[in-house]
Structure formats: structure tokens, C-alpha cells
A tleap script that builds the chain and sets N, CA, C and O, in Angstrom:
source leaprc.protein.ff14SB
mol = sequence {
  NMET SER ILE LYS GLU PHE ARG GLU LEU THR
  ASP GLU GLU LEU LYS ALA ARG LEU ALA GLU
  LEU ARG LEU ARG LYS PHE GLU LEU THR ARG
  GLN LYS ALA VAL GLY ASN LEU GLU HIE PRO
  GLU GLU ILE ARG SER LEU ARG LYS ASP ILE
  ALA ARG GLY GLU THR VAL ARG ARG GLU ARG
  GLU LEU SER LYS LYS GLU ALA CLYS
}
set mol.1.N position { 7.753 -2.138 -2.670 }
set mol.1.CA position { 8.390 -1.540 -1.849 }
set mol.1.C position { 8.712 -2.299 -0.340 }
set mol.1.O position { 7.848 -2.976 0.218 }
set mol.2.N position { 9.966 -2.105 0.190 }
set mol.2.CA position { 10.125 -2.525 1.429 }
set mol.2.C position { 9.613 -1.936 2.530 }
set mol.2.O position { 9.298 -0.755 2.384 }
set mol.3.N position { 9.429 -2.459 3.667 }
set mol.3.CA position { 9.028 -1.580 4.866 }
set mol.3.C position { 9.870 -0.513 5.266 }
set mol.3.O position { 9.409 0.516 5.758 }
set mol.4.N position { 11.151 -0.713 5.071 }
set mol.4.CA position { 12.290 0.511 5.223 }
set mol.4.C position { 11.834 1.727 4.192 }
set mol.4.O position { 11.708 2.903 4.534 }
set mol.5.N position { 11.647 1.279 3.059 }
set mol.5.CA position { 11.287 2.468 2.112 }
set mol.5.C position { 9.980 3.141 2.591 }
set mol.5.O position { 9.950 4.371 2.580 }
set mol.6.N position { 8.803 2.389 3.049 }
set mol.6.CA position { 7.836 3.127 3.485 }
set mol.6.C position { 7.979 3.894 4.658 }
set mol.6.O position { 7.318 4.930 4.739 }
set mol.7.N position { 8.873 3.503 5.762 }
set mol.7.CA position { 9.194 4.170 6.733 }
set mol.7.C position { 9.894 5.567 6.512 }
set mol.7.O position { 9.637 6.499 7.274 }
set mol.8.N position { 10.830 5.714 5.404 }
set mol.8.CA position { 11.369 6.834 5.158 }
set mol.8.C position { 10.425 7.859 4.316 }
set mol.8.O position { 10.956 8.886 3.893 }
set mol.9.N position { 9.367 7.676 4.117 }
set mol.9.CA position { 8.261 8.267 3.504 }
set mol.9.C position { 7.603 9.291 4.577 }
set mol.9.O position { 7.340 8.814 5.681 }
set mol.10.N position { 7.318 10.651 4.344 }
set mol.10.CA position { 6.623 11.319 5.273 }
set mol.10.C position { 5.115 10.972 5.378 }
set mol.10.O position { 4.607 10.197 4.569 }
set mol.11.N position { 4.456 11.503 6.299 }
set mol.11.CA position { 3.055 11.099 6.244 }
set mol.11.C position { 2.165 11.483 5.059 }
set mol.11.O position { 1.406 10.623 4.612 }
set mol.12.N position { 2.188 12.450 4.629 }
set mol.12.CA position { 1.570 12.919 3.357 }
set mol.12.C position { 2.068 11.961 2.056 }
set mol.12.O position { 1.225 11.448 1.320 }
set mol.13.N position { 3.354 11.789 1.866 }
set mol.13.CA position { 3.936 10.732 0.887 }
set mol.13.C position { 3.367 9.493 1.176 }
set mol.13.O position { 3.017 8.828 0.201 }
set mol.14.N position { 3.142 8.893 2.613 }
set mol.14.CA position { 2.763 7.556 2.682 }
set mol.14.C position { 1.290 7.437 2.254 }
set mol.14.O position { 0.794 6.507 1.618 }
set mol.15.N position { 0.665 8.562 2.723 }
set mol.15.CA position { -0.795 8.623 2.196 }
set mol.15.C position { -1.181 8.548 0.806 }
set mol.15.O position { -2.090 7.866 0.333 }
set mol.16.N position { -0.326 9.389 0.156 }
set mol.16.CA position { -0.422 9.422 -1.294 }
set mol.16.C position { -0.006 8.041 -2.132 }
set mol.16.O position { -0.653 7.633 -3.096 }
set mol.17.N position { 1.075 7.451 -1.648 }
set mol.17.CA position { 1.591 6.214 -2.002 }
set mol.17.C position { 0.546 4.956 -1.929 }
set mol.17.O position { 0.402 4.141 -2.840 }
set mol.18.N position { -0.182 4.943 -0.638 }
set mol.18.CA position { -0.970 4.171 -0.300 }
set mol.18.C position { -2.294 4.157 -1.358 }
set mol.18.O position { -2.794 3.132 -1.821 }
set mol.19.N position { -2.678 5.350 -1.590 }
set mol.19.CA position { -3.814 5.609 -2.537 }
set mol.19.C position { -3.497 5.030 -3.836 }
set mol.19.O position { -4.242 4.220 -4.386 }
set mol.20.N position { -2.344 5.459 -4.354 }
set mol.20.CA position { -1.724 5.005 -5.712 }
set mol.20.C position { -1.944 3.209 -5.723 }
set mol.20.O position { -2.604 2.538 -6.518 }
set mol.21.N position { -1.274 2.838 -4.745 }
set mol.21.CA position { -1.233 1.263 -4.580 }
set mol.21.C position { -2.786 0.800 -4.631 }
set mol.21.O position { -3.031 -0.134 -5.393 }
set mol.22.N position { -3.678 1.267 -4.018 }
set mol.22.CA position { -5.046 1.038 -3.930 }
set mol.22.C position { -5.636 0.846 -5.375 }
set mol.22.O position { -6.186 -0.162 -5.821 }
set mol.23.N position { -5.384 2.105 -6.035 }
set mol.23.CA position { -5.955 2.345 -7.314 }
set mol.23.C position { -5.451 1.425 -8.086 }
set mol.23.O position { -6.310 0.851 -8.754 }
set mol.24.N position { -4.142 0.989 -8.283 }
set mol.24.CA position { -3.469 0.055 -9.076 }
set mol.24.C position { -4.083 -1.276 -8.697 }
set mol.24.O position { -4.354 -2.072 -9.596 }
set mol.25.N position { -4.299 -1.549 -7.547 }
set mol.25.CA position { -4.819 -2.850 -7.158 }
set mol.25.C position { -6.190 -2.918 -7.920 }
set mol.25.O position { -6.511 -3.891 -8.602 }
set mol.26.N position { -6.952 -1.830 -7.751 }
set mol.26.CA position { -8.548 -1.752 -8.369 }
set mol.26.C position { -8.477 -2.012 -9.730 }
set mol.26.O position { -9.429 -2.634 -10.202 }
set mol.27.N position { -7.525 -1.668 -10.517 }
set mol.27.CA position { -7.359 -1.576 -12.085 }
set mol.27.C position { -6.962 -3.056 -12.254 }
set mol.27.O position { -7.467 -3.665 -13.198 }
set mol.28.N position { -6.189 -3.631 -11.510 }
set mol.28.CA position { -5.696 -4.964 -11.850 }
set mol.28.C position { -6.890 -5.922 -11.577 }
set mol.28.O position { -7.185 -6.839 -12.345 }
set mol.29.N position { -7.470 -5.676 -10.572 }
set mol.29.CA position { -8.716 -6.467 -10.201 }
set mol.29.C position { -9.716 -6.556 -11.384 }
set mol.29.O position { -10.229 -7.597 -11.795 }
set mol.30.N position { -9.920 -5.260 -11.883 }
set mol.30.CA position { -11.009 -4.988 -12.959 }
set mol.30.C position { -10.495 -5.881 -13.924 }
set mol.30.O position { -11.229 -6.791 -14.308 }
set mol.31.N position { -9.166 -5.751 -14.451 }
set mol.31.CA position { -8.718 -6.390 -15.582 }
set mol.31.C position { -8.888 -7.994 -15.414 }
set mol.31.O position { -9.311 -8.701 -16.329 }
set mol.32.N position { -8.528 -8.464 -14.197 }
set mol.32.CA position { -8.718 -9.809 -14.027 }
set mol.32.C position { -10.105 -10.322 -14.197 }
set mol.32.O position { -10.247 -11.471 -14.615 }
set mol.33.N position { -11.195 -9.551 -13.903 }
set mol.33.CA position { -12.461 -10.020 -14.156 }
set mol.33.C position { -12.816 -10.092 -15.488 }
set mol.33.O position { -13.546 -10.967 -15.954 }
set mol.34.N position { -12.276 -9.119 -16.156 }
set mol.34.CA position { -12.538 -9.094 -17.541 }
set mol.34.C position { -11.741 -10.067 -18.491 }
set mol.34.O position { -12.172 -10.401 -19.595 }
set mol.35.N position { -10.690 -10.440 -18.032 }
set mol.35.CA position { -9.623 -11.519 -18.478 }
set mol.35.C position { -8.525 -11.283 -19.018 }
set mol.35.O position { -7.752 -12.139 -19.449 }
set mol.36.N position { -8.313 -9.674 -19.041 }
set mol.36.CA position { -7.225 -9.106 -19.615 }
set mol.36.C position { -5.726 -9.176 -18.723 }
set mol.36.O position { -4.720 -8.570 -19.091 }
set mol.37.N position { -5.780 -9.848 -17.755 }
set mol.37.CA position { -4.634 -9.600 -16.657 }
set mol.37.C position { -3.497 -10.541 -17.123 }
set mol.37.O position { -3.698 -11.753 -17.200 }
set mol.38.N position { -2.243 -9.960 -17.448 }
set mol.38.CA position { -1.198 -10.701 -17.918 }
set mol.38.C position { -0.316 -11.387 -16.784 }
set mol.38.O position { 0.202 -12.500 -16.873 }
set mol.39.N position { -0.245 -10.569 -15.767 }
set mol.39.CA position { 0.669 -11.004 -14.484 }
set mol.39.C position { -0.281 -11.020 -13.161 }
set mol.39.O position { -0.333 -10.039 -12.420 }
set mol.40.N position { -1.055 -12.246 -12.911 }
set mol.40.CA position { -1.888 -12.119 -11.711 }
set mol.40.C position { -1.078 -12.168 -10.606 }
set mol.40.O position { -1.660 -11.962 -9.541 }
set mol.41.N position { 0.165 -12.395 -10.554 }
set mol.41.CA position { 1.100 -12.188 -9.299 }
set mol.41.C position { 1.280 -10.985 -8.809 }
set mol.41.O position { 1.683 -10.795 -7.662 }
set mol.42.N position { 0.963 -9.951 -9.733 }
set mol.42.CA position { 1.151 -8.629 -9.404 }
set mol.42.C position { 0.232 -7.828 -8.344 }
set mol.42.O position { 0.509 -6.838 -7.667 }
set mol.43.N position { -1.148 -8.711 -8.443 }
set mol.43.CA position { -2.328 -8.130 -7.440 }
set mol.43.C position { -1.765 -8.762 -5.928 }
set mol.43.O position { -2.027 -8.146 -4.895 }
set mol.44.N position { -1.121 -9.800 -5.902 }
set mol.44.CA position { -0.668 -10.482 -4.408 }
set mol.44.C position { 0.531 -9.475 -3.923 }
set mol.44.O position { 0.548 -9.113 -2.747 }
set mol.45.N position { 1.478 -9.053 -4.792 }
set mol.45.CA position { 2.517 -8.188 -4.290 }
set mol.45.C position { 1.892 -6.824 -3.873 }
set mol.45.O position { 2.236 -6.227 -2.854 }
set mol.46.N position { 0.895 -6.356 -4.790 }
set mol.46.CA position { 0.385 -5.134 -4.387 }
set mol.46.C position { -0.453 -5.117 -2.756 }
set mol.46.O position { -0.369 -4.200 -1.939 }
set mol.47.N position { -1.173 -6.277 -2.611 }
set mol.47.CA position { -1.630 -6.380 -1.386 }
set mol.47.C position { -0.707 -6.207 -0.302 }
set mol.47.O position { -0.901 -5.449 0.648 }
set mol.48.N position { 0.443 -7.031 -0.492 }
set mol.48.CA position { 1.498 -6.973 0.517 }
set mol.48.C position { 2.038 -5.636 0.610 }
set mol.48.O position { 2.445 -5.217 1.694 }
set mol.49.N position { 2.072 -4.968 -0.386 }
set mol.49.CA position { 2.776 -3.594 -0.284 }
set mol.49.C position { 1.713 -2.829 0.600 }
set mol.49.O position { 2.062 -2.291 1.651 }
set mol.50.N position { 0.437 -2.794 0.159 }
set mol.50.CA position { -0.613 -1.970 0.891 }
set mol.50.C position { -0.559 -2.385 2.480 }
set mol.50.O position { -0.712 -1.629 3.440 }
set mol.51.N position { -0.302 -3.782 2.489 }
set mol.51.CA position { -0.420 -4.122 4.057 }
set mol.51.C position { 1.000 -3.337 4.759 }
set mol.51.O position { 0.842 -2.720 5.813 }
set mol.52.N position { 2.062 -3.386 4.261 }
set mol.52.CA position { 3.305 -2.864 4.618 }
set mol.52.C position { 2.885 -1.524 4.993 }
set mol.52.O position { 2.990 -1.131 6.155 }
set mol.53.N position { 2.364 -0.732 3.963 }
set mol.53.CA position { 2.334 0.803 4.056 }
set mol.53.C position { 1.305 1.010 5.193 }
set mol.53.O position { 1.493 1.934 5.984 }
set mol.54.N position { 0.170 0.158 5.326 }
set mol.54.CA position { -0.839 0.343 6.692 }
set mol.54.C position { -0.113 0.071 7.916 }
set mol.54.O position { -0.420 0.734 8.907 }
set mol.55.N position { 0.881 -0.877 8.008 }
set mol.55.CA position { 1.370 -1.078 9.146 }
set mol.55.C position { 2.408 0.099 9.638 }
set mol.55.O position { 2.617 0.333 10.828 }
set mol.56.N position { 2.934 0.700 8.713 }
set mol.56.CA position { 3.794 1.960 9.000 }
set mol.56.C position { 2.811 3.120 9.502 }
set mol.56.O position { 3.095 3.911 10.401 }
set mol.57.N position { 1.638 3.097 8.799 }
set mol.57.CA position { 0.689 4.303 8.976 }
set mol.57.C position { 0.063 3.960 10.673 }
set mol.57.O position { -0.215 4.835 11.493 }
set mol.58.N position { -0.032 2.709 10.857 }
set mol.58.CA position { -0.553 2.424 12.164 }
set mol.58.C position { 0.373 2.600 13.401 }
set mol.58.O position { 0.032 2.983 14.520 }
set mol.59.N position { 1.835 2.181 12.901 }
set mol.59.CA position { 2.716 2.425 13.889 }
set mol.59.C position { 2.975 3.770 14.239 }
set mol.59.O position { 3.292 4.037 15.398 }
set mol.60.N position { 2.859 4.816 13.214 }
set mol.60.CA position { 3.020 6.172 13.449 }
set mol.60.C position { 1.663 6.784 14.384 }
set mol.60.O position { 1.764 7.687 15.214 }
set mol.61.N position { 0.591 6.171 14.085 }
set mol.61.CA position { -0.789 6.603 14.751 }
set mol.61.C position { -0.445 6.105 16.183 }
set mol.61.O position { -0.641 6.929 17.077 }
set mol.62.N position { -0.008 4.996 16.510 }
set mol.62.CA position { 0.086 4.632 17.965 }
set mol.62.C position { 1.281 5.464 18.788 }
set mol.62.O position { 1.171 5.796 19.969 }
set mol.63.N position { 2.305 5.707 18.044 }
set mol.63.CA position { 3.430 6.362 18.592 }
set mol.63.C position { 2.952 7.761 19.076 }
set mol.63.O position { 3.256 8.254 20.162 }
set mol.64.N position { 2.214 8.300 18.187 }
set mol.64.CA position { 1.554 9.707 18.550 }
set mol.64.C position { 0.712 9.726 19.669 }
set mol.64.O position { 0.697 10.647 20.485 }
set mol.65.N position { -0.014 8.686 19.721 }
set mol.65.CA position { -0.966 8.403 20.767 }
set mol.65.C position { -0.080 8.411 22.176 }
set mol.65.O position { -0.386 9.123 23.133 }
set mol.66.N position { 0.936 7.614 22.162 }
set mol.66.CA position { 1.786 7.370 23.289 }
set mol.66.C position { 2.455 8.578 23.834 }
set mol.66.O position { 2.590 8.742 25.047 }
set mol.67.N position { 2.910 9.493 22.872 }
set mol.67.CA position { 3.475 10.750 23.207 }
set mol.67.C position { 2.681 11.797 23.882 }
set mol.67.O position { 3.124 12.781 24.474 }
set mol.68.N position { 1.388 11.433 23.706 }
set mol.68.CA position { 0.413 12.335 24.558 }
set mol.68.C position { 0.533 12.135 25.877 }
set mol.68.O position { -0.167 12.772 26.664 }
savepdb mol mol.pdb
quit
């Protein structure tokens, strides 16, 4: 996902999407440990997607604090 797509999500959708991504990363990491992972580059792209999502979450958190 691009940063633009993350910004279009609501807070609840963003939270759910991040949970999905983390679960998928966990599953792929487990597969890698067992030796059944076909596309190891997918872990890297998931890490980057999680970072993008966390960036948007943090931006929103800071903008709410500034509005007070």
C-alpha cells in the first residue's frame, strides 16, 4: 500500500489494516524459520507497509494533540 492509501483510511480501518499486516508478517516469519517461505522479499515489503501505516497513525495522533 502507498502512504496515500493509508491516509484515505479511517482510524478504525487503519488500526485493522495494521493488525492484518502484523499478523501476515508473523506468519511469513514463522514460515521462513521452518524453511517453507517461497518469496522472502514479501517480508521486507510488509515491514515497509507497517512503517507507512504507523507513520500515518502517528501523524494523526500528533495533529490531535496540536488541535487541543
